[in-house]
Structures are given as structure tokens and as C-alpha cells.
N, C-alpha and C positions, 0 to 999 in steps of 0.2 A: 755349381754356384748358379743361383739364378740371378740374372741381371735385367732390369727393366730399363726400357727407354721411353722417352716422351717422343711422340710423332708430330712432324709437322701437317700430316694430312688432315684436312678440316680445318685447320689454323690459318691455312693458306688462304690470304685475301682474294686471291684470282677469282672472278666470279665467271659465269657463262660467257663463252666467246662468240656466240650467235652474233652477228652485226650487220651493219648497213651494207657491207660488200657480199654479204649472202642473200641479198633480197633479189627478187625478181623485179627489173626494171624495163618497161617499155616506153616507147615514144608514141604509141597509138594504142588505143583500147583493142584488144585482140577481136579479129574478126570471125574467128571459127571457134566452135564450143570447146573442142579438144586443144585449144591454146589459151583457153580462158583462165583467169585467176582463180585458184581453188581456194576455198575456205570450208571449214567445217568443225564440228564438235563430237563426232563419232556417230550422232544420230541424224543431225541436219548437216546439209550440205549445199554451197552455193557454188556457180560458175559465173565470173563477173566478165560479160564480152559485150558486142555489139552488133546488132542486126537490124538491117534496113533503117538506119538513122537512130534507132532506139537502144539507150543504155539497156542491156539486158541482164537481168538476175535470173538464171536459171535455178529452180529451188528443187531439192531431191531430200529424200528421208530414207533411212537405211531399211526400214522395214516395210517400204512400199512394195508390195510382191502381189503378183495375179497368180494364186497357190490353187489353181483349177488341176485335178489329179489328170494323169494320163493312164487310163484304164489298162490299156495293153502291157504295160511295163510291169504291172502287177502279176502278170500271167508268168514272167521270166523267173527260171530257177537256174542255179549253176549246174546240176545234175542233167536237167533238161537240155540246156545248151550244151553239155559235154556229149551227150549220145547225137546231137545234131552235128556236132564238130567231127564225130568219128564217121557219121554217115555222108557227111560232105553237103548236107542240105542247108544251106546258108540262108536261102531266101525266107524260110521260116521264122528263123532267128531275128534276121534283120527286121522283119515287118513288125515284131513284137517290142525289141528293145532298142532299135535304132531309129526306125523311120519315123516314130511320133516326135522325137527330137527335132528333126529336120522339118516335118510337115507341119506341127501344131505351133502357134505363136506362144503357147504359153503351156506350163508355168514358165513366168519370167519375172524379172525386176522391172519396174516402171517408172517413169518418171513423175514429177508432182505438179509441174506447171513453171511459169516464169512471171515475173514482175519487171514491167518495163517503164521507162522515161524517156520522153521525147528530148533529145539533145541536140538536135539539128540547128538551132539557134545560138548555141554556146560557142559555135568557132571552133578554132584549133586546140588541140589538145596539148598541152605541154608534157606531162608525164603521167605514167601509171605505175604504181609500185605496191608491190605486196611485202610488207615489213614482217619477217619472219619472227622478228623478237616478240610483237605483240599480236601475230596473226590478224592483220588489218590491211585492208586495201584502200589505198588512196588514188584517186584521180583529180587532176589539176588540169584546168584550162588556162589559156593565155590570159583571158579576159578576169581572170583571179577566182573565178568560182573553183569550189573544190567538192567534192563527194567522198566520202569515208563510210567503209562497212566492214562489219565483222560479225562471224557467228558466235554469240555468247558462250562463252566456256564453260559456264555453270547453270545456264538456264536454257530450255528449248525455244529459244527465240535468236532471230537476227536483226542486228540494228544498223541503221544507216542515218546519214545526217549530210544535209548540203549547206555550205558555208554561208552563203549569200541569200538565196532565196529556196523557199521550197517549190517542188516541181511535182506534178501530178503524177500519181502512180497508177499504173493499170496493170490489172491481172490478165494474163494470156494461158489459155487453157492449151494441155498438149495437143496434138493433132491426132485426136482419137477418131476424127469424123472426116479426114482428108487423106487421099491417097498421095504418095510422094510421086512427083515425076521423074524422080531419079531411079533407074533401074539397077539393081545390084545381082551380080553373078552368084554371090554366095549369101544369102539372106541370114543364115545363122551367124556367120562372121561378122557381116557388113550390116546386119540389121533390117528386119522386115517392118513394113509399116505398122505403125500403132492402131490404125484403122482395122486392123485385122482382129483385134482384141475384141470389137463387137459392143463397147460400151455404149449405154444410151448418154444423150447429151448431158454434160454438166451444167450446173446452175451457178451464175454468177450474181450475188446480190451487193449492191452499192448502197451504203448508209452514210451518213455525215462523218467524213474523217476516216472511213472504213470501207473495206471491200472484202466480200466472202465469196469464195469459190468451193463449191461442193461437188464431187463426183463419186457416182456409184460405179463401182467396179464389178468385177467377176465375184460371184458368192457372197461372203460376210463382210467384205471391205468397202468402206465408204470413207474417203479422204476429204479432210478440208485445208485450203490454203487461204490466209487471211493477210491483210496487211491495213495497218492503222497508222495514221500520220498525226502530228502535232508540232504546228508552225513547220520548222525546217527538219524536223525529224521523224523518223518512221520505224515501225517493228514490224516483223514478217515471222510467221510460223506455219508449219505444215504439220499436220496431225492426222494419225491413221486410226480408225475406228473398226476394229474387227468384232464382229456380232458374237464370235467364240470366244473373245479375249476380255480381260476386265476394261471397263470404260477408262478413258483418259480425258483431260480437260481438253476441248476442241480448241482449234486454232484461233477462232474469231474471240473467244473469251480471253485467251492467253495474250494476245497482242493487245487488246485493249486495257488488259491490267499493266503489261509491261510498258506501255507508252507512258505510263505515268513518272518512270523511272529516267532521269535525264540521260542523254548519250553519254555525257562525260563520266557520270558515276558508274555507269554500268562498264565504261571501257577501263576504268581503274581497277574494278574487281577481276575483269576478263584478263587484262595484261597481269594482273598479279599471279593467275593459274598458269599462264604461259611462261612467265619467270620461273614459277616453280617446276616447270616441266623441263626447261632449257637448264636449269641448275642441276640436273641429275648427272650430266656428263657433259663433255667438250672433247673435240678433236681439232688439232692444228696440224695440218702438213703442208709442204711446199707447192704440191701441185694444186694451184687454186681452182681448176675446173672440177677436180675431184673433191675438193673440200667443200666448195659450194654446192656440188651435186649431194653430197652426204647431209649437209643441213636441209636443203629441200626434201629430202627422203624423209628424214626424221621430222621435219614439219608436217608432211603428208600423214607419217604414221601416227603422230600425236593429233591429229586432225581427224582420222579416219578410225581409229580404234580407242573406245573409250569405255568403262565400266557402265554396264546397264544398256548398252547398245549392242545390236548385232556385231559380229566381226567383220573382218574385210573380205568382201566378196571381189568379183573380177574388177568391177570399178568402183566399188564402196559406194559412197555418198555422192559420186560425181556421174550419174547415169547419163547416158546420151541425151543430148538436147538438139536433136535434128529430125525430130518426127518420126523417128524409127526405134524399135527396141535396141537394148544395148548389145554389142558384139557378144556372142555366146550367152545370150540372155541374161547376162550380168550375174551367173549363178556362182554357186560354191564348187569350184572345182579341186576336189580333193586328191587329185593324181599329181599335183605340183603346186598350183596356184595359191591356194590357201597357206600351204607349208613354208613356200618360199616367202610370202609376205609377212610371216612371224618369224623369219630367221634373225632379224636385228633386233628384236626387242630385248633379248635377254642381256645379250654381252654390253648394249647401250646403256643399261642400267634403268630399263623402262618395264619393272615387272607387272605392275598394275596394268598397264595397256596391253601387255603380252598374254595376260590372263583371260582376257576377253575371249579369246579363242578356245581355251580350255573350259572356260563358263559355258559356252554354247555346245561344245560338244558333251558335256555332263549333263547339262540341262534336256538334251535330247536322247539320252541313253535308253530310256524305256522304248522309244520308237527304233533305235538302232538294234536292240535286242530282238525286237519283234520282226525287224527286216532280216536279219541275220537266221533266225530258225526259220523264215519263210523261204528265202533265197537260197541259203547254204544247209539248211537243216542240220544247223549245231546249235549248242547253247553258248553264250558268250557274246562279243560285241564285235561287229563289223559296221563299216560305215558306206553309203554310197559314194562312189567318186565323183558323182556329179550330183549336187544336192540344191534343194530349194531353201529358204528361210527356214522352214522348220525341219530341216533333215531329211526331207523325203526325196526318194530316187527321181531322176529327170531322164536317165537313159542316154542315148548317143555315144557311139563307139563303145558298146556296152563292155569290151575286154578290159577297159580301164574304168567306165561309170560303175561297173558290177565286179571290179577286182576283188579278190577274196583277201588281199593283204592292206586293203586301204588303212584300216584301223592300225595295223603295226606301224605305218609311218606317222599316223596321227599320234600314236602313244609315245613317240619321241618329244612330243611337245609337253606332255605330262612329265615324262623324265626331266626333260630341260627345266622346266618350271620349278621341280624339286631341287635339281642340282645346283641351280643358279640362286635359290633363294633359301635353301636348306629349311623349309617350312615344314615341319613334321607331321602338323594337322593336315596340310595339303597332301603329303605323302600317304597318311593313313587313311584318310577320307576320300581322296579322289585318284591321285596318282596308282596307287597300289591297287584298288579295285578295277580302275579301267584296264590298266597293264595285265592283271591277272586275267580278266574277263576276255582280253584280246588273245592272249596266249591261249586260253582254253578253247576258243573258237579255233586256233589254227592246229591245235593238238587233235581235236575230233575231225578236222577236215584233211588233214595230212595223212595217208596212209602209207603202210610198208609197201616197197617195191624194190627187188633187187638188194634187200637188206637195208634201205634207207627209207625215212619218210619223205614223201613227196607229195605234191599237189596233182590231182588228175589232170588238170588243165591249168596253164599259166600265162601270164602275159608280161610284156615289158613297155611301158608306156614310151613313145606312143609309136613302137614299130609295128609297120604294116597296116597303120592308121585303122580303118574300120573293116579290113579285109578279114575273111575266115583265118588266114594264116596268123593273124595276131593272137589266136589261142594257140601257144606251143603246146605240144604234147610231151614236152620235158620241161622240167622246172627251169624258169629263166634266173638269172643272176639277181634279177632285181627282186623278185618274190622270194628268193632264196636266201638273200641278205636280208630282207623284212622279217623272215620267219625266226633267223638265227639271231637277230636282233633283238626280237621281242622277249624271247627266252633269256637271253643274257641279261637284258635290264629288269625283267620280272625277278630273276634270281638274285640279282643287287638289292632289289627293294625288299625281298623277303629275308635277307640277311640282315638288312638293317634294322629291320623290325623283330629279329629273333626267330623267324619263322624257319627254323632250320630243315625241317622236314619238307616243307614246301621249296625251299631253296634246292635240296636235293634232287626232288622230282624234277624241276624246271632245268636244272642243269642236264639232267638225264635225256628228258625230251629234246633240249636243244642239241645235244651232241647225237642225235639220231638223224638230223638232217645230213646230206652229203657235203662235201667240199666245193667251194665256188669253182666253177668251169673257167680253167684258165688257158690262154695260148701262150705257148713259150715265146713267140715272138711279138704278140700284140697284146698281151695282158688280159684283161677281163674280157669275156665274150657277152654276147647277149643271150645266149644260152647254147648248150652242148650242140655241136654240129652247126652253129649260127655265129660267126663272128661279126664283130662290129667291123663292116665293110663298106659303109656309106655314111656320108654326112646325115647328121639327124639332129633335132634340135633338143630333145629331151635325154639327159645323159643317165638314163634310168640303170643302165648296167653297170655303172660306175657307183651306185649306192653304198656298196660295201665300203668303199673309201669315203665319200663325202656324200651326203652329211652323216651317215651311220657310225663311221669311226671303226668298222670291225677291222680293217687294215691300218698300218700304222708305219710311219716312216722309221720309227724306231726298231723296228723287226726288218732285219736284212731282206729276208724272204720277200715280205710285204713290200719292201721298198722298190724291189725289182719289179713286181707286178704293178705298182703304182706307176712307175716311170715308164714302162712298155706301154701302159693303158693309155696314159697321156700323149707319148709319142705317135700312138695310132689314131687318138682323138685330132691332134694336128695333121696328120697324114690325110684324113678322110676329107678335111676342110670343112668351111664353114658355110657352104652354099645353100644349106637346108636350116640354117639356124634362124631364131627369132631372137629379139633383144635380151630376154632372160637366159638366154643360151650364153651369151658374153659375160652377165652377170655372175651365172653359176661357174663359168670358167674362171672369172677372176678370183671366186671363192677356192677353186681347186688349186689354182696356182699360189694362192697365199699359204693354204694349207700346206703345200710341198715346199713353202719358202723361198718360191719364186717370184720376188718381189717386182721386178722389171716386168715380168709377164703379165702378172696381177695388173699392175698399172696400165699395161697396153690393153688388155682385155675389158678393163671397167673404162678407160678412156673411150674405147670404142664404142660401148654401150653409151656412155653420157654424151657423146658428139653425135652419133648417127642412129641411135634408136628412142630419141627423145623429141618431144615436142617442144616449142620455144618455153612453154611452161613447166617443164620437166616431166611431163607425163611420159610411160613409157608405150610408144608406138607400133611394137611389135617388128616392123619391117624397117629396112634401111633408108632412112630417110636422106641421107647423104649420096644415095645411089654410087657407092664408091666401091661396089662389089664384095660388101662383107656377107651379103645374103642374097640369093634370087628373090627372096620376099621383099618385096617394096612397098607393099600396102601400109595401111596405117590404123587398123582396130587398137583400140586403146586398153590396155589392162595394167594392174599395178604390180604384179610380183616380181617383174624385172626390175621396179624402182627399189624394192625393199630388199630384194637380193643384192643388189649393187651397195647398199648401206651395209648389209653383213660383210661382204668382201673387204670393204675399207676396215672395218674392226678385225676381222680375222688377219688382217696385215699387221695390225697395232697388238693385239692380245689373242693368245690361244690358251684354252685351258682343258682341251677334251681329253688329254692323256693323263688326268689326275695331276698335272702340273701346270704351273703358270708360266708362260713363255711371253716375255715383254719384247715387243717389236720385232717378231721373228721373221717377217717378211717385209722388212724395209728397203726400197732400193739404196744401194751406196750413196748416190747423189742426192738423196734426201738428207741434207746435213741438220736442218731444223725441223724438230718433230716433237711434239707433245700431246698428251691426252691426260684427262682427268676422270675418275671415277667410272671407269669401264668396269664392268662385272664380270668375274671369274666364277666357275663352279666353285662351290664350297662357299657361297655367298661373300666373297673378299671383293672390295672394291680397290682397283689398282690405278694409280696414277704414275706417269712417267715423261721424263723429258730428255731430249737429245740435244745437244749442243755443239755446234762446230763439228758436225760428224761423227761424235761420241756419245753414247748414252750415258747420261751425267747422273741419274739418280731415278730411283723409283720409290713409291709409297704404298702400303698396304693396309686397309682397314678392315677388319674382320666384324660382320655384323652377327654371326652367331657363336663364334668361337671355333676353335678347331685347329687343325694343324694345315699349314699353307705349304706346299712344295713348289719352290721356286726354281727355275733354270736361269741361273744367273747370267745376266746379258754382259758382265764384264769379268775379266779375269780375278781382280782383287775387290775388296769391297771393305766398307766400314759402316757399322749399324750407328748411323748419326744419331737418331732419336727414337724413342719408343716408350710405349706404355702397355700395360696389361699384356705382355707378351714375353717370352723367353726363347731364345735360340735352341732348337734340338740339335741333333748329330746327324750327318748324313750317313747312310748304310754304306756298307763297304763297296767299292766299285762305282759309286756314283760319281759322276764327273760333274763340276761347278754346279752343285745343288745345294740349296740353303733350305733348312727347313726351320720354321719358326712355330711354335705353339702359342695360340692366342685364346686369351679369355674373350668373352663376348665383349665388343666394343674396342678391342685392342688394335694399336695402332703402331706402324713401324716405317721408318724411312731408311733406305738403304742409299749410300753414296759410292760411287765408282771410285777405287783406289784406296789406299791407306792413308791415315791421318796421324 
């Protein structure tokens, strides 16, 4: 008998829960660039702070890059490095693959400039607030003056207004011609002087109600920063002009046209975009520090990742405004940073913002194929682990920067985008081709040795840092897990498309790799003969468990490996961790259903590894002994991995079943979320009241069967439409199966009625 129900989901009047309690609020204008109010629309970014009595708007653009090549790196090949590893001649390899990254200031992300206002006569500041709901910064003074600014969500301009009187805007060029008096111990991490780039002086032209700054950079790039004013309102834009790229409208013309639209009209349109963004999902948890941090992370995610713009790099659109290059040159670190930055996008129900990353990878695949052939002598796709805006290799600790398995980890993002959206066109046109090409590269590179496929030379980020020993001569668990994973997902995709011969071949090749190396007492090792025996920031040896999911708690043998691995991780301590380590740890604990430990790890990140504006500063800012690193280079991956950890506590679907609130601490009595996304293109909402999960609702975008691990022993299908209950398989415990048509909805209530 087929029974249908009408669901409450999406008829619920509950709206987005982002509110004033999540806002950033200060009593003074931030006095440091990395504590500034961040604004952005994916392409343009602003940091609002004060410097030398001036209100300073640091203006950035995602595609502002010095793209000069590093010729030495093009000589590097994997086989050549392998021969030098065998001979022990490491200096030769270092000079080609690593030294240029430390030695040369570029290639690098660069800043755009700043717009300043003299505020010395305005008196005492009353409040500074970032309203997350509308992505607008407001500064109020005790004398009644007010300044508001936002980066237009739908147009490439920045808009501001003064409430009482207009103030003169001045453009300040970056310090391309001034050496810093501040000496840095590590210029790569802490930034070397912009003057090292060797640019000619830029030109600032002042017209009536407009200023235009033009800067010639290296090679094909000239950029333009302009501000236009009309009464008390102003518009700002920053544009890049690469001679080898299609022309775009310059900033001077853009702001002149944009100033015709009143601030209030533009703000309504801008706020509507952000309303749509926030309406995609919400969470409500009793730990208000963690809840606020989640909203701040999702705000930054919406500000930094937009269709048509480059993906999130180390600092995205908030390049350092201190006269220096950004930490680690602001590059694309694909041995962890880019991957972690996109972890939260899928389950938070922001597939469009998430697809920015796979768009970038896909658009540069022709170069990646060329790189793969040149460096690894294989056909297929691999990606530089440290890359420029255009995907070119930059070197630096080449064991990870030139790792043979980078594209395997990146392949997971193609897989996740498919699984969370069930977009068949994406599967056929992008996900399958990318993953198949990656598997092809690995199949050619991994040769048989002692009966198993293995890589001649292997690494595990970032064990042994940049030393020769970082190239292991036995396959690491990091590389091994990635190789196994890419053949597993490639076979799944082939089966989905009916390519059964392909599936058979892929499964066969995947089975030819050895088992993971396991210590009976300590779980996953780094590599055979090399246990995890010291504190280390990058949990690359644990990839098989998280994020790849090759090991599962549902399997008793795997469960023992996971538990012993985490015990050993705890045993070795956190002295060498950075902020992202604690965010990742929160995900690990959530995946193992240890809610209290997940909360502790995420709380440590939010309290001690973030600037007052929520930026991840890598080192322990609390100086509480959480890490020996107490420095403050800013990168974003820890922020976004934090958000993923919160979502992992609330919803999991990696085991082809939906688990609702699987890692919630017992003392969290009131919890709710709406429209978090599960694999299979299901939107899930749930509520916990008085310590008990009360109900959940599921909406199916594409149709199909949802397998739900029931969070309560008895249930009632309260309302439903376009759905019917299936039958659980023999031996399944507390499993509910529901077959949906496209657009189907179901609400399930705790208990019998």
C-alpha cells in the first residue's frame, strides 16, 4: 500500500536565524589590519580599520597577482628528484624546487591600495559594527556622525556614505617603493617588503569628485583603483587589466557610473542577495561562542567565494595591508588549505559557492595535464600543491608542492559536489572526466613492487618539513589512502553511468594497492616503519579516516584502528599544532560521535587561534600552552574547517545514510538546524527540545531513496508528500528508508501518535 504525506518542510515560517547577536561589535575602530572589519563579494574585498588617525579602507581584488614565472622549477621532474633522493644529493634538488620560493618575492598575490579619510576631528567613537545579515559595516561617533560601507553583492563596486557631512577621500598606494623598518625572521611566513617587487611608481590622478590610481606591475598586469564621490556618498572599485586576457571595464569608468545609483537603493538590492544567502540554512546551538563563530565563518565563506571569481586562496580577498607580501605569498596551497576552505560549503547548502573551486580546477585542466606530463611523465591530471592564480607551480617544500597525489584529494571535491547535488550533467561533464584522468595518472605512475602497486617516492604533508627525508621510499598512508580513494570513487561514478567495463578495471587497479600500514597499539602510522611519534600540525596520516572515509566506525576492525589512532594523536600532544589542527580535530571527534571532545577542540580554536575579527591567526593567541606557535600569520582554512566541524556534529551522510545530530553533547538540550544538505541532494531540518530530538524533516531535490538512521526508537510519519516508506533490510537497526519523487517532503516525529 502506498501512503503519501504532506510535509511541513518549507512551509515552516521560520526564517534565517542570523541576527544581531552574531554581529562583530567593537567600541573602537580596529587598529590592526588583521583585526579589521572584513567585507567582500568574492572578487572585491575591503578591510575597515584605522591607521595614523585615518579611517582606512584596504582594497583588494582576488585576481591581483604578480605572475612572473620561476624558471628553475620548470626543470623539476619527479623521476629526477627520485634519483637524487636515492643518491642523497639534496642540495641540487633544493636549489631547483625549493630555494626560489624562499628567495624570490614572486609569483605572489598583491594588494590593491587603500582609501583613507581624516577622522581626527570626529572625536570619540561610539560603536563599530559588522551587521552579518546585510554584510554592512557601520561606525558611529558620539557627535552623531555615522559611516556605512558595503561591498555590493551584485556589482563590482564598494559603496559608502557619511550621514552628516561628506569627507575628503584620498587614495594611498601600496608601499611598493618603501622598505619596512620592521625586520622579519621568516619573510615567507611573515611577508617580505612589497618594494622587492620592483614596480615603477604608480600614477594618481585627481579629477572633480574622482581619484584614479593606476599601477603597472610585472608583465601583463596594470590595475586601477578609483573612488568617486557625490555629496556624502562614494563608490570605489578596483580592476585588473591583464594584456593577455579579455579587457574589462576600468575602475574609473565603473565608479563614475555607479555613483549615479543612490546608496539606499543599492543597499536594498545588496541586502536581498544576502537574505537569499542566509536563507539557505541555519543552525541554533546552546554554545553561543561556537554558534557565533559558525555564522562568522559562513559570512566569510559567502564573502570570499562567488561564481565568476577565483576560489579561496590563503587569505582570499583580504591581502595583508602592512606594506608586505601576504603570508606564504597568499597562494593556493593544495596540500590542505584549499581543501579545508571548501569543507563547509556542501552540507551548509551552498553548492553554488562551493562550485567556485571545481570551476577553477576544471578551467585550468589543460595546464594541469601539461604539468603532469612534464613532471611525472604520465597522461592524466595532477595539480601543483602550491599554485598561482592560473594554476602554475610555485615550489617550496616540493615534497608536498609537487606531490604526485594532490589531484586525488582535489578529486574529492568533484565527488562531493556530485553527491550533494546529484547533478548528473556535472557528473558526466566534469566529475567523471576529472576523476578518471586522475586515476589514469596514478595507474601509470604506481608500479608493481613485491606484488603491489606503489609509488617510487612518497610523502605525507608536512612530516620532515623540507628535508630530504620528507620523501619516503615506502608509500605513506597519506598517498596510499588517496590512491585507494580515487579508484574507489572513479569506480562508483563509472557504475552510476553504466560503464561496467570501466568499473571492473578501476576496482581491479584499486585492489592492487597494499593495505594501510597499522600499528597494533597506535593505529595509523605515517609510513611503514615510521609511527606517528611526535606532535604534528597536519593529520595527513589520518586521511583514510577523515576526510576520505575509507575507514568506518560501522566496521569493528576499522573502529579499533580509528580509536587507537585518535588516542595516539592525543598522546603526542598539541605543541606543534596550528589553529587549523584544532578545527580538523573537531571534525575528527564529530565523525567519531564524541560531541564533548568536538566542542572542546572547536572552542579552543575560536578562543585562542582567532583575531578579534574572527580571522584564523595560526598561533596560540591566548598563550595558554595549546601550541608552541604563538605567531600570527593569517590564513582562512582553519576558519572554514571550524564551520565544517559544527555541521559534522549536526548532520552526517558520508556512510550513505543520514545521521541526525550524531555528535551532540548530552548537555546541549536545545538544538535545531534547517536545510543542512546531505548526500543524495536531501535537505534536512531537525529540532531537539528539552534534551530530546523532537522531529526531523527531509526534502528531496532530485528524488531517490533516503536511508535514515533514526535518532529515536519510535516514530510517526507526521506529514508527507511525493514519498513512500520503504522496507528496511534484514538486520538493519533503527533504519528508516523513504523513496522520494523529485520535490518530495517528509516530516518524522518522535514517538507514536
